C-alpha positions in Angstrom: 164.3 77.5 159.6 163.0 74.9 162.3 160.7 75.3 164.7 159.7 73.4 167.8 157.3 70.1 167.3 156.8 67.4 169.7 159.2 64.4 169.0 157.3 61.7 170.5 154.5 62.6 168.7 155.8 62.6 165.2 157.7 59.1 165.5 156.5 56.5 163.2 155.1 54.3 165.6 153.9 52.0 163.1 157.3 51.3 162.3 158.7 50.8 165.8 155.7 48.5 166.3 156.6 46.6 163.0 160.5 46.5 164.5 159.3 45.6 168.1 157.4 42.4 166.3 159.9 41.3 164.5 162.6 41.2 167.0 160.6 39.2 169.2 159.7 36.7 166.5 163.4 36.6 166.0 164.3 35.8 169.7 161.5 32.7 169.7 163.0 31.3 166.6 166.4 31.6 167.9 164.9 29.7 171.1 163.7 26.9 168.5 166.6 26.7 166.5 169.1 25.8 169.6 166.8 24.8 172.3 168.1 22.8 174.7 166.0 20.3 177.1 168.4 20.6 179.9 168.1 24.4 179.4 164.4 25.1 178.8 164.0 28.5 180.5 164.4 31.3 177.6 166.1 33.7 179.6 168.9 30.8 180.5 172.1 33.2 180.1 174.4 30.1 179.3 172.6 29.6 176.1 172.1 31.7 172.9 168.7 33.0 173.6 168.9 34.2 176.9 172.3 35.8 175.6 169.8 37.1 172.9 167.5 38.6 175.4 170.2 40.8 177.0 171.1 42.2 173.5 167.3 43.0 172.7 166.8 44.6 176.2 170.5 46.9 175.4 169.2 47.3 171.7 165.9 49.0 172.9 168.0 51.1 175.5 169.8 52.2 172.3 167.0 52.8 170.6 165.3 55.0 173.4 168.8 57.2 173.4 169.0 57.2 169.8 165.3 58.9 169.3 166.5 61.3 172.6 169.3 63.2 170.7 168.6 66.0 168.6 169.0 64.8 164.6 171.2 68.2 163.7 173.8 65.5 166.2 173.9 63.4 163.4 174.3 65.7 160.7 176.8 67.4 161.9 179.3 64.7 163.3 178.3 62.3 160.0 182.1 62.6 158.8 183.6 62.2 162.2 181.1 58.7 162.9 182.8 57.8 159.4 185.9 58.5 159.9 186.0 57.1 163.7 184.8 53.8 162.0 187.3 53.9 159.4 189.8 53.7 162.2 188.2 51.3 163.6 188.0 48.9 160.6 192.0 49.5 160.7 192.8 49.2 164.3 190.7 45.5 164.0 193.0 43.9 161.4 195.6 44.2 164.2 194.3 43.5 167.4 191.0 42.2 166.3 190.0 38.4 167.4 189.7 36.1 165.2 186.7 33.8 164.4 186.3 31.4 161.5 189.0 32.6 159.8 188.2 36.1 159.8 189.7 39.1 162.2 186.5 40.8 162.3 185.9 41.4 166.3 186.7 43.2 169.3 186.6 41.1 172.2 185.4 43.5 175.2 184.8 40.7 178.2 182.0 38.8 177.3 181.0 40.7 174.6 182.3 40.7 171.1 181.2 43.8 168.7 181.8 44.1 164.9 182.7 47.6 163.7 181.4 46.7 160.1 178.3 46.3 161.6 178.4 49.9 162.4 180.3 50.9 159.8 177.4 50.4 157.5 175.2 53.2 159.0 178.8 56.1 159.1 178.9 55.0 155.6 175.3 56.1 155.1 175.5 59.3 156.9 178.9 60.2 155.4 176.8 59.7 151.9 174.1 61.6 153.1 176.3 64.5 154.5 178.1 64.8 151.0 175.4 64.4 148.6 173.2 66.4 150.8 176.2 69.7 150.6 175.5 72.5 149.1 175.8 73.2 145.3 176.8 69.4 145.1 176.0 68.1 141.5 175.5 64.3 141.2 175.5 64.4 137.1 179.8 65.1 137.7 181.9 62.2 137.7 183.8 63.6 140.5 180.8 63.9 142.9 180.2 60.3 141.6 183.9 58.9 142.4 183.6 60.4 145.7 180.6 59.4 146.5 181.4 55.9 145.5 184.7 56.0 147.3 182.7 57.0 150.6 181.7 53.1 150.5 184.7 51.3 148.7 187.4 52.5 151.7 185.1 50.6 154.4 184.8 47.6 151.6 188.5 47.2 151.0 189.3 47.4 154.4 186.5 44.8 155.3 187.7 42.5 152.6 190.8 42.3 154.0 189.6 40.8 157.2 188.8 39.1 154.8 184.6 39.3 155.4 183.5 39.3 151.5 179.9 39.1 152.5 179.6 42.2 154.7 181.6 44.1 152.1 179.2 43.1 149.3 176.5 44.9 151.3 178.0 48.3 150.8 177.6 47.7 147.0 173.9 48.3 147.3 174.6 52.0 148.4 175.1 52.7 144.6 171.5 52.9 144.8 171.2 55.9 146.9 173.6 57.5 144.4 171.1 56.4 141.4 168.1 57.5 143.3 169.6 61.2 143.7 170.1 61.2 139.8 173.6 59.6 138.8 173.1 58.8 134.8 171.9 55.8 134.1 174.9 54.5 132.5 177.0 54.0 135.8 174.5 51.6 136.7 174.5 49.9 133.3 178.2 50.1 133.2 178.1 48.3 136.6 175.8 45.7 135.9 177.7 45.0 132.5 181.1 44.5 134.5 179.1 41.9 136.5 178.2 39.9 133.5 181.5 40.2 132.4 182.7 38.7 135.6 180.3 35.6 135.7 180.6 34.9 131.7 184.0 33.4 131.7 183.1 31.4 134.6 180.3 30.0 132.6 181.1 30.1 129.2 184.3 29.8 127.1 186.5 32.6 125.9 185.0 32.8 122.4 181.6 33.7 123.5 182.4 36.5 126.1 184.7 37.9 123.8 181.7 38.2 121.2 179.2 39.3 124.1 182.2 42.4 124.3 182.0 43.1 121.1 178.5 43.2 120.7 178.0 45.4 123.4 180.4 47.9 122.2 179.0 48.0 119.0 175.2 48.9 120.5 177.0 51.5 122.6 178.2 53.1 119.8 174.8 53.1 117.9 173.2 54.3 121.1 175.5 57.4 121.5 175.9 58.1 118.1 172.1 57.4 116.7 174.1 55.8 113.1 172.4 53.0 112.3 174.2 52.7 109.4 177.6 52.6 111.2 176.3 49.9 113.0 175.1 48.1 109.9 178.7 48.4 108.8 180.2 47.1 112.2 177.8 44.4 112.4 178.4 43.0 108.7 182.1 43.2 108.8 181.9 41.2 112.4 179.6 38.4 111.2 181.7 38.4 107.8 185.1 38.1 109.8 183.4 35.9 112.4 182.5 33.1 109.6 185.7 33.7 107.8 187.5 32.4 111.1 185.6 30.1 111.9 184.9 28.0 108.7 188.3 29.0 106.6 191.0 30.2 108.5 190.7 27.4 111.5 190.1 24.0 109.3 192.5 24.8 106.2 195.2 26.6 108.0 198.0 24.1 108.6 199.4 26.6 111.6 197.5 25.9 114.7 196.2 29.0 116.0 194.3 30.0 119.2 190.5 30.6 118.0 190.6 33.4 121.3 193.7 34.9 119.5 191.8 34.9 116.1 188.9 36.4 117.8 191.0 39.3 119.1 192.9 40.1 115.6 189.0 40.3 114.5 188.6 42.8 116.9 191.4 44.8 116.1 190.5 45.0 112.6 186.6 46.1 113.3 188.6 48.8 116.1 190.3 50.0 112.8 187.6 50.1 110.4 185.6 52.1 113.0 188.7 54.3 113.8 188.5 54.9 110.2 184.5 56.0 110.3 185.3 58.2 113.0 188.2 60.0 111.3 186.0 60.3 108.1 183.2 61.6 109.7 184.3 63.0 112.8 182.2 60.9 115.1 183.7 61.6 118.7 181.1 58.4 120.2 183.6 56.0 118.4 186.3 56.4 121.1 184.1 55.5 123.9 182.7 52.2 122.4 186.3 51.6 121.2 187.7 51.9 125.2 184.7 49.9 125.9 185.8 46.7 124.4 189.2 46.6 124.7 188.9 47.6 128.6 186.2 44.8 128.5 188.9 42.7 127.3 191.5 43.5 129.8 188.3 43.0 132.5 187.7 39.2 131.2 191.4 38.3 131.2 192.0 39.8 134.6 188.6 37.2 135.9 190.6 34.5 136.4 193.1 36.5 138.4 190.4 38.0 140.3 188.2 34.6 141.3 191.2 32.9 142.3 193.3 35.4 144.2 190.8 38.0 145.4 188.6 35.2 146.9 189.2 33.1 149.1 188.6 29.0 148.4 185.2 28.2 150.2 183.9 31.3 148.6 185.3 29.7 144.9 183.2 26.5 145.7 180.1 28.5 146.8 180.0 30.8 144.1 180.8 27.5 141.8 177.7 25.5 143.7 175.0 28.6 143.4 175.9 28.6 139.1 175.6 25.4 138.9 179.3 24.7 137.8 180.2 21.9 140.4 178.3 20.4 143.0 179.0 19.4 146.4 176.3 18.5 148.7 178.7 16.8 151.4 180.8 19.7 151.4 180.4 23.4 150.4 177.0 22.9 149.3 175.9 21.0 152.7 174.5 24.0 154.5 172.0 24.8 151.4 171.1 21.4 150.7 170.3 20.8 154.4 168.4 24.5 154.6 166.3 23.4 151.5 165.4 19.8 153.4 164.3 21.7 156.5 162.4 24.5 154.7 160.9 21.8 152.5 160.1 19.7 155.2 157.4 22.3 156.7 155.1 21.9 154.2 152.3 24.4 154.1 151.4 24.8 157.8 154.5 23.7 159.0 155.5 21.0 161.8 155.0 22.7 164.8 156.7 24.9 167.4 159.9 23.4 168.7 158.6 20.2 166.8 161.5 20.5 163.7 163.7 17.3 163.5 166.0 19.2 161.4 166.6 21.7 164.0 166.6 19.3 167.4 169.3 17.1 165.1 171.3 20.3 164.0 171.6 19.4 160.8 171.7 22.8 159.5 175.0 24.6 160.5 174.6 28.2 161.4 170.8 27.8 162.3 170.4 30.8 164.5 172.6 32.9 162.4 172.6 33.2 159.0 170.4 30.3 158.3 167.9 31.4 160.9 165.0 31.4 158.1 165.1 27.5 157.8 163.9 27.2 161.4 160.9 29.4 160.1 160.3 27.1 157.4 160.1 24.0 159.2 158.1 24.8 162.3 155.8 27.1 160.9 155.8 26.2 156.6 154.8 28.2 153.8 152.4 30.1 156.3 155.3 31.3 158.5 157.5 32.4 155.8 155.1 34.4 154.2 154.3 36.4 157.2 158.2 36.8 157.9 158.1 37.7 153.9 155.3 40.0 154.0 156.8 41.4 157.2 160.0 42.5 155.7 158.4 43.5 152.9 156.1 45.8 154.6 158.9 47.4 156.8 161.0 48.1 153.3 157.9 49.9 151.9 157.5 52.1 154.9 161.3 53.0 154.7 160.6 54.1 150.9 157.5 56.4 152.5 159.8 57.7 155.1 162.6 58.6 152.5 160.2 60.4 150.1 158.2 62.2 152.7 161.5 63.7 153.9 162.2 67.6 153.6 165.8 67.7 153.7 168.2 65.9 151.6 170.4 64.6 154.4 166.9 62.6 155.7 166.4 61.3 152.7 169.3 59.9 151.4 170.5 58.6 154.5 167.0 56.5 154.7 167.6 55.7 151.0 170.7 54.0 152.1 169.0 52.6 155.2 166.6 50.8 152.9 169.5 49.4 150.8 171.1 47.9 153.7 168.1 46.1 155.1 167.2 45.5 151.2 170.2 43.2 150.3 170.3 41.6 153.6 166.7 40.1 153.2 167.3 39.4 149.5 170.6 37.5 150.2 169.6 35.7 153.5 166.8 34.6 152.5 168.2 33.7 148.7 171.0 32.1 150.3 168.9 29.6 152.5 166.9 28.6 149.6 169.6 28.3 147.4 169.1 31.1 145.2 172.1 32.6 146.4 175.7 31.9 147.4 176.3 31.6 151.0 178.3 34.6 151.9 177.2 34.5 155.8 175.4 37.9 156.2 172.4 38.2 159.2 168.8 38.4 158.5 168.2 42.0 160.3 166.1 41.1 163.5 166.3 37.6 163.3 169.6 36.4 163.3 171.6 35.8 166.8 174.0 38.4 167.8 174.4 41.4 169.7 176.7 43.6 167.3 174.1 43.1 164.1 171.2 43.6 166.3 172.5 47.0 167.8 173.6 48.4 164.4 170.5 47.8 162.6 168.2 49.1 165.4 170.4 52.3 166.0 170.7 53.0 162.2 166.8 52.6 161.8 166.2 55.1 165.3 168.4 57.5 163.7 166.2 57.3 160.8 163.2 57.5 163.0 164.6 60.4 164.9 165.4 62.5 161.8 161.9 61.7 160.3 159.8 62.6 163.5 162.1 66.1 163.3 160.9 66.5 159.1 158.1 69.0 160.3 160.1 71.5 161.9 161.7 71.9 158.8 159.6 75.0 156.3 159.0 73.7 152.8 
């Protein structure tokens, strides 16, 4: 049941003020990042800072228009928005403009629009519509698969462009499903798969297979609560491992692969566990059995996934972050120069427009993906702390807004928006200081670009409109 209420009076003006403060700080830092003595006017439309002013004005117009539309409109047309964005993601693969090797943009005269940026909002809406539906049980596998499918579909289409960085953003929507009651084991399984992907890159197969075997045994123990069976499996595993390492390999005339022998060991252990299961009628063993052998299959597919699914520059960047290789003059150049720029700022920075790394253009993409290093060089530790605190305050406010919603659609959408902003903040700043691979996603409200600014603005003000209407719903 709804009742009339003054929308503007109930708008979260604190978040609006925070938004305006961040976009104007971002604009002045874009000016500093690409400053040109011959074009010193900040409203010079031949320069990026002049064009960014236009994007900001249009973003504010979009924000006002978004707030004036009834919140029920977004709920009712959520699936239609999603379907339209999927259509655009398919269309851009065929007629999109290719920039930096990715066919991700529609060229509309002087304006270039990236549909993937708007697909984030549409996906959040579709997930909110689905999970907020009547009699939807989040603990059912079918519900989880459909909810995950809603963000996997745009992910796949964006990967085909290829734009792995933007596709990665959608994975954080798992947090939304988890907030709504998704079982813990799903998140654990996702984290486990991530480890299985990384470990073969860092360690030899012997260690990785032992890790999978241990994880399967722990899963069996947690599910069955049969400590004695876990102890038997552990003893058999240990005995067979030392038998292989100390006896079979050193004293067997035939050259045998350690990995092959470990797989044989895993087969013996699986057979032992199967015997225990048949005698004791323990169903959990089959789950552990599947966990291990699916893990082995995934481990052996990592090489294919890494070398065929990821492009060469993405492989190199991941290897650099993991410490597998160093390339300070090649793929690691951006990060090295970014860290130099941030470090050179010291405690209080060199001063506005005084950044030497900035002026000499040592850091590529300094007004887009690496805008944070401009803040670090010119404003130092104090400036970067202010920016981080602004983002943390912004994210905390999103959580507060999400938790005070009275209908599921608004709450789920709010958490979806939080997840999108959160990963952009973490990954963008993380890659400028060398903690994350360089995957090319903007820092919200700071990085140069119309599509990202407009998309972030519209998704935020849709939430503000929904939040302003929360009191129209009686508990």
